[in-house]
C-alpha positions as CSV (number, residue, x, y, z in Angstrom):
1,M,101.8,107.4,125.4
2,K,104.5,105.4,126.9
3,R,104.2,105.4,130.8
4,Y,106.9,104.8,133.2
5,L,106.4,103.5,136.7
6,I,108.0,106.0,139.0
7,A,108.8,105.2,142.4
8,I,108.9,108.1,144.9
9,L,110.5,107.9,148.4
10,L,111.1,111.2,150.2
11,T,112.3,112.2,153.6
12,L,113.4,115.9,154.1
13,A,117.1,116.6,155.3
14,V,117.6,113.0,156.5
15,V,117.7,109.6,154.7
16,V,115.6,109.7,151.5
17,S,115.7,106.2,149.8
18,Y,117.8,103.0,149.4
19,A,119.4,101.3,146.4
20,S,120.8,98.1,148.3
21,D,124.3,99.3,149.6
22,V,123.8,103.2,149.2
23,E,121.4,105.9,150.4
24,C,121.0,109.5,149.6
25,V,120.9,112.1,152.3
26,G,119.2,115.4,152.1
27,T,116.1,116.4,149.9
28,A,116.1,113.8,147.1
29,T,114.0,111.4,145.3
30,Q,114.7,108.0,143.6
31,V,113.5,107.3,140.2
32,V,113.5,103.8,138.8
33,K,113.3,102.9,135.1
34,G,113.7,99.3,134.4
35,N,116.9,98.4,135.9
36,D,118.3,101.9,136.3
37,T,118.2,103.8,139.5
38,T,118.6,107.6,139.6
39,F,118.9,109.8,142.7
40,I,117.7,113.3,142.0
41,F,118.6,115.9,144.6
42,R,117.2,119.4,145.2
43,D,120.1,121.3,146.4
44,E,123.2,119.2,147.1
45,I,124.3,115.7,146.1
46,H,125.2,113.7,149.3
47,M,125.5,109.7,149.2
48,R,126.1,107.4,152.0
49,S,127.1,103.8,152.3
50,T,124.7,101.7,154.4
51,V,127.5,99.0,155.0
52,G,130.2,101.3,156.5
53,D,133.4,102.6,154.6
54,V,133.5,101.3,151.2
55,D,135.4,102.1,147.8
56,W,133.3,104.4,145.4
57,Y,133.9,103.7,141.6
58,R,132.7,105.8,138.7
59,A,130.6,104.0,135.9
60,N,133.8,103.6,133.7
61,G,135.5,101.6,136.6
62,S,137.8,104.2,137.8
63,L,138.1,104.7,141.6
64,Y,136.3,107.9,142.8
65,A,136.8,107.6,146.6
66,S,138.5,105.0,148.8
67,G,137.4,103.9,152.4
68,T,134.7,106.2,153.2
69,S,131.1,106.0,154.1
70,D,130.0,109.6,152.7
71,I,130.8,111.2,149.4
72,Y,129.6,114.5,147.8
73,P,129.9,113.5,144.0
74,D,129.4,115.3,140.9
75,E,126.6,114.4,138.6
76,G,127.0,111.0,136.9
77,C,126.9,107.3,137.5
78,Y,128.7,105.3,140.2
79,R,129.0,101.7,141.7
80,V,129.5,100.4,145.2
81,N,130.1,96.7,145.5
82,N,127.2,95.4,143.2
83,T,125.0,98.5,143.4
84,H,124.9,100.7,140.4
85,F,123.2,104.2,140.6
86,C,123.3,107.6,139.2
87,V,123.0,111.0,140.8
88,Q,121.9,114.5,139.5
89,L,120.7,117.9,140.7
90,Y,117.2,118.8,139.8
91,A,116.7,121.4,137.1
92,G,113.6,123.1,136.1
93,I,112.6,124.5,132.6
94,D,113.0,128.1,131.8
95,D,110.2,129.7,129.6
96,L,108.2,126.6,129.1
97,D,105.2,127.2,126.8
98,F,103.4,125.4,123.9
99,T,101.2,126.0,120.9
100,I,98.4,123.9,119.5
101,E,98.2,122.8,116.0
102,P,95.0,121.1,115.2
103,S,94.2,118.9,112.1
104,C,91.7,116.2,111.1
105,E,93.6,113.1,112.3
106,N,95.3,114.5,115.4
107,T,96.5,117.4,117.4
108,I,100.2,118.6,117.7
109,L,101.6,120.3,120.7
110,R,104.7,122.4,119.8
111,V,106.6,122.8,123.2
112,T,109.2,125.5,123.6
113,G,111.7,125.9,126.3
114,D,114.9,124.5,127.5
115,I,113.6,120.7,127.7
116,T,116.6,119.1,125.8
117,S,119.2,119.5,128.4
118,R,117.7,117.0,130.8
119,A,115.1,114.3,130.7
120,H,111.7,115.4,131.8
121,T,108.3,113.9,131.9
122,Y,104.9,115.6,131.2
123,S,101.3,115.2,132.4
124,L,98.7,116.8,130.0
125,F,95.2,117.5,131.0
126,Y,92.2,118.5,128.7
127,N,88.6,117.8,127.9
128,A,87.8,115.4,125.2
129,L,84.3,115.1,123.8
130,A,82.6,111.7,124.4
131,W,79.3,110.2,123.2
132,N,77.1,109.2,126.0
133,T,74.3,107.4,124.0
134,E,72.3,110.8,123.7
135,A,74.8,113.7,123.5
136,W,78.4,114.7,123.4
137,V,79.8,115.5,126.8
138,D,83.2,116.6,128.1
139,S,85.3,113.9,129.2
140,A,88.5,114.5,131.4
141,A,91.4,113.2,129.4
142,H,95.0,112.7,130.8
143,E,98.1,111.8,128.9
144,T,101.6,111.1,130.2
145,G,105.1,110.5,128.8
146,D,108.5,111.9,128.2
147,L,108.6,115.7,127.4
148,K,109.6,116.4,123.8
149,N,109.4,119.3,121.5
150,T,106.4,117.7,119.7
151,I,103.6,115.9,121.5
152,L,101.0,114.0,119.5
153,L,97.5,113.9,120.8
154,P,94.2,112.5,119.5
155,P,92.1,115.1,117.5
156,L,90.2,117.8,119.4
157,Y,86.6,118.0,118.5
158,G,85.6,120.9,120.7
159,P,86.9,123.9,122.7
160,T,88.9,123.1,125.8
161,P,91.6,124.4,128.0
162,V,95.0,122.4,127.6
163,R,97.1,122.2,130.6
164,L,100.7,120.9,130.5
165,C,102.7,120.1,133.7
166,Y,106.1,118.7,133.9
167,D,108.0,116.5,136.4
168,T,104.9,116.4,138.6
169,E,105.8,113.5,140.8
170,I,109.4,114.5,141.0
171,R,108.7,118.2,141.9
172,S,106.2,117.0,144.5
173,A,108.7,114.7,146.1
174,L,111.4,117.6,146.3
175,G,109.0,120.0,148.0
176,L,108.7,122.1,144.9
177,D,105.5,123.8,143.6
178,S,104.0,122.3,140.5
179,A,105.1,123.8,137.1
180,C,102.2,124.1,134.6
181,V,101.4,126.0,131.5
182,E,97.8,126.3,130.2
183,V,96.6,127.2,126.6
184,E,93.1,127.7,125.5
185,F,91.8,125.8,122.6
186,P,88.9,127.9,121.3
187,L,85.9,126.9,119.1
188,D,87.1,128.8,116.0
189,S,90.3,126.6,116.0
190,V,88.5,123.4,116.0
191,K,89.0,121.5,112.6
192,A,88.2,117.8,113.5
193,V,84.7,116.7,112.9
194,K,82.8,113.7,114.0
195,M,79.1,112.5,114.3
196,E,76.9,109.8,116.0
197,L,74.0,108.8,113.8
198,T,70.9,108.0,115.8
199,S,67.2,107.5,114.7
200,L,63.9,107.5,116.3
201,A,61.1,105.2,114.6
202,T,57.5,106.2,115.3
203,A,54.4,104.3,114.9
204,R,50.6,105.3,114.8
205,G,48.3,105.1,117.6
206,S,48.7,104.6,121.3
207,E,50.8,102.0,122.9
208,D,47.7,99.8,123.5
209,E,46.6,100.2,119.9
210,R,50.1,99.0,118.7
211,S,50.2,96.0,121.2
212,N,48.8,93.6,118.6
213,E,50.8,94.7,115.7
214,R,53.8,92.5,114.8
215,N,57.2,94.1,114.7
216,R,56.4,97.5,114.8
217,P,58.7,99.7,117.0
218,T,57.7,102.3,119.3
219,S,61.1,104.0,119.4
220,Q,64.8,103.0,118.5
221,N,68.0,104.8,118.9
222,L,69.5,102.9,116.2
223,I,67.8,100.8,113.5
224,Q,70.3,98.3,111.9
225,G,69.9,95.0,110.5
226,S,66.3,94.3,112.0
227,E,63.1,94.0,110.2
228,Y,60.2,96.4,110.6
229,S,56.8,96.9,109.1
230,G,55.8,99.8,106.9
231,P,55.0,102.5,106.6
232,L,57.5,103.5,109.1
233,E,58.4,107.0,109.7
234,V,61.9,107.7,111.1
235,A,63.6,110.7,112.3
236,F,67.4,110.6,111.8
237,Y,69.7,112.8,113.7
238,S,73.4,113.4,112.8
239,N,74.5,114.5,116.4
240,P,77.6,116.5,115.0
241,T,80.6,117.8,117.1
242,P,81.0,121.6,117.1
243,G,83.2,121.8,114.1
244,V,80.7,120.4,111.6
245,Q,79.6,123.0,109.1
246,F,78.0,120.7,106.1
247,Y,75.9,117.7,106.1
248,Q,74.9,115.3,103.3
249,W,72.3,112.6,103.7
250,K,71.6,109.7,101.2
251,I,69.0,107.2,101.4
252,Y,69.4,104.0,99.1
253,K,66.9,101.4,98.4
254,S,69.3,98.5,97.4
255,T,71.7,100.3,95.0
256,E,69.2,103.1,94.0
257,L,69.6,106.4,95.2
258,L,66.2,107.6,96.6
259,V,66.9,110.9,98.4
260,T,69.7,113.5,99.0
261,R,69.4,115.9,101.6
262,N,71.6,118.6,103.3
263,A,69.9,119.4,106.7
264,Q,71.5,118.6,109.9
265,D,68.7,116.1,110.8
266,I,65.9,114.6,108.5
267,R,62.8,112.5,108.5
268,Y,61.8,109.8,106.1
269,T,58.8,107.5,105.7
270,F,59.7,103.9,104.4
271,S,56.5,102.9,102.7
272,E,57.4,99.9,100.6
273,P,59.3,96.8,101.6
274,G,62.8,96.3,100.9
275,A,66.5,96.9,102.1
276,Y,67.5,100.5,102.8
277,R,70.6,102.3,103.6
278,V,70.7,105.6,105.4
279,V,74.1,107.4,105.1
280,C,75.2,110.8,106.5
281,A,78.5,112.4,106.1
282,V,79.5,115.5,107.8
283,N,82.5,118.0,107.1
284,N,83.8,121.4,107.2
285,A,86.2,123.6,105.2
286,Y,89.3,121.9,106.8
287,C,88.5,118.2,107.3
288,T,87.2,115.4,105.1
289,S,83.9,113.7,105.9
290,D,83.2,111.7,108.9
291,S,80.3,109.2,107.9
292,S,78.0,106.7,109.3
293,E,75.2,104.7,108.1
294,V,72.3,102.5,109.4
295,A,70.5,99.8,107.6
296,V,66.7,99.5,107.6
297,Q,64.8,96.4,106.4
298,I,61.1,96.9,105.8
299,S,59.3,93.7,105.7
300,E,56.4,92.4,103.5
301,S,52.8,92.9,104.5
302,Y,51.1,90.4,106.8
303,L,47.6,89.7,107.9
304,A,46.5,86.8,110.3
305,V,43.1,86.4,111.9
306,P,42.3,84.4,115.0
307,N,39.2,82.2,115.2
308,V,38.2,82.8,118.9
309,F,38.3,85.7,121.3
310,T,37.3,85.9,125.1
311,P,35.8,89.3,126.1
312,N,35.6,88.3,129.9
313,G,37.6,91.2,131.2
314,D,40.7,89.2,132.2
315,G,42.9,91.2,130.1
316,K,43.7,88.4,127.8
317,N,42.5,88.3,124.3
318,D,39.5,90.4,125.3
319,E,39.0,91.8,121.7
320,F,38.7,90.4,118.2
321,R,42.0,91.7,116.6
322,V,44.0,90.8,113.7
323,A,47.9,90.4,113.6
324,Y,49.4,92.5,110.9
325,R,52.2,94.5,109.5
326,S,52.8,96.8,106.7
327,L,49.1,97.5,105.7
328,K,48.0,100.8,104.1
329,E,44.3,99.9,103.8
330,F,42.1,97.9,106.2
331,H,38.3,97.2,106.6
332,C,36.7,94.5,108.5
333,W,32.9,93.8,108.9
334,V,31.4,91.4,111.5
335,Y,27.9,89.9,111.0
336,N,25.8,87.6,113.3
337,R,24.2,84.4,112.3
338,W,21.3,86.1,110.5
339,G,23.7,88.3,108.3
340,K,23.1,91.5,110.4
341,L,26.1,93.8,110.5
342,V,27.2,94.2,114.2
343,F,30.4,96.0,114.0
344,E,33.2,97.2,111.6
345,W,36.3,99.2,111.7
346,T,39.0,100.3,109.5
347,D,42.1,100.6,111.8
348,P,43.9,97.5,111.9
349,A,45.3,98.5,115.4
350,K,41.9,98.3,116.9
351,G,39.4,95.6,117.1
352,W,35.8,94.5,118.3
353,D,35.3,94.4,122.1
354,G,32.3,91.8,121.8
355,T,29.5,94.3,122.5
356,I,26.6,95.5,120.4
357,N,25.2,99.0,121.0
358,G,27.1,99.0,124.3
359,R,25.8,95.5,125.6
360,P,27.5,92.2,125.8
361,A,27.0,90.3,122.5
362,A,25.8,86.5,122.8
363,E,28.4,83.8,122.8
364,G,28.7,81.9,119.6
365,A,30.1,82.2,116.1
366,Y,30.1,85.4,114.2
367,Y,31.1,85.8,110.4
368,Y,33.8,88.4,109.4
369,V,34.9,89.7,106.0
370,I,38.2,91.5,105.7
371,R,39.6,93.5,102.8
372,A,43.0,94.9,103.2
373,L,45.9,96.2,101.0
374,G,49.7,95.9,102.1
375,T,52.3,98.5,101.5
376,D,53.9,96.0,99.0
377,A,50.8,95.9,96.7
378,A,51.1,97.2,93.3
379,K,49.8,100.8,92.8
380,N,46.9,99.6,90.6
381,A,46.1,96.6,92.7
382,G,42.3,96.1,93.7
383,Y,40.1,93.6,95.1
384,S,38.3,91.0,93.1
385,S,34.5,90.4,93.5
386,K,35.1,87.1,95.4
387,I,36.0,86.9,99.1
388,S,38.2,84.0,100.0
389,Y,39.3,82.7,103.3
390,T,43.0,83.2,102.6
391,K,45.1,85.6,100.8
392,K,44.3,85.5,97.2
393,K,47.0,84.1,94.8
394,L,46.7,83.8,91.0
395,G,49.9,81.9,90.0
396,A,52.8,84.1,89.3
397,D,50.6,87.3,88.8
398,E,52.5,89.8,91.1
399,S,49.7,92.2,90.8
400,V,47.8,90.3,93.8
401,I,50.9,90.6,96.2
402,G,49.7,92.6,99.3
403,V,45.9,92.1,98.5
404,Y,44.0,90.5,101.3
405,Q,40.4,89.2,100.8
406,M,39.4,87.1,103.8
407,S,36.3,85.8,105.5
408,G,35.5,83.2,108.2
409,D,34.0,82.5,111.6
410,I,35.3,84.2,114.8
411,N,33.9,82.5,117.9
412,L,33.0,84.6,120.8
413,L,33.5,82.9,124.2
414,R,33.4,84.7,127.5
415,G,34.2,81.6,129.9
416,K,34.7,82.6,133.5
């Protein structure tokens, strides 16, 4: 909206304001727009020269009054020396009212009343829904401009009272009460729709159990362009504005459409590595869809094993744990130097604390064997009979991707 700087100077029944060589007398206010100065009077137009008796001229150059310091002119524009100004009596608006016509792209206010005989300004107050990262909340909105029969506003996404006031500053300067009209915009009139797609990713186990896993999120409001490990369960929320009636979710892997759903919110588990797009569109019987999407990148599986751990209670490297991502199957066995099994576990988020039957194990080298399958392993993938120290690879045979058969020494050192 076009805004004007309105300068208001007011003194009741005495001198009100100055425009170089002239001043207005009585209850009036001065309005400046660019290089134009207009004195608006409440009751009677009375102008005075600040330099004594002068000649007063109309805007067309004709002489209006000669050799006088005071005049009571008609409405119009005048000149004294090099000072140009206009004067008018203030006039209100009879039967001011308006209606609201909502649409998908904007909101139209149809203003009625006698608003064409003189120029008027307006101030408009309403609540606009604003997203605050968690929910839609009412946010006070204020629009100003020149009053016309048609006022264009942004779309209204929720119910709100709409209050239209005119000539607020001028009426205040003239000692007049504010002139406002309020119209209620109800929920059943809302047509425009909007949404804010958010997501919450969850991982298995407690926070401590997740601490050694690479790239697994605990929670995210928005997953976009980042790499996470699978399987990753994500809840997606459309967060619609009140006018939404219909939902359409689509989940793509690359260009392949995997899922279509019509609920307000959905959950999905990303089990295989790859690039995904989650798209949600909302609409109603009036407006076309507002849509949003997020990108989810699920990384390939990963498994790495340290060669030492120090269970001395200092909170650093106190357990023998693997670093991993995107594993769907895991088993680790730990043997002592004589080949006796001392510990085993099947949750890669956990590990061995360096005790045997509740007692601290002796320092030294232990032997581990690990078999694990990543979420990127083929459905029929299995283990060979041979245990290797690294991930098994058989040339270009993709059936071994995501298959881990590892063994080696893990050194237990307590230190101080």
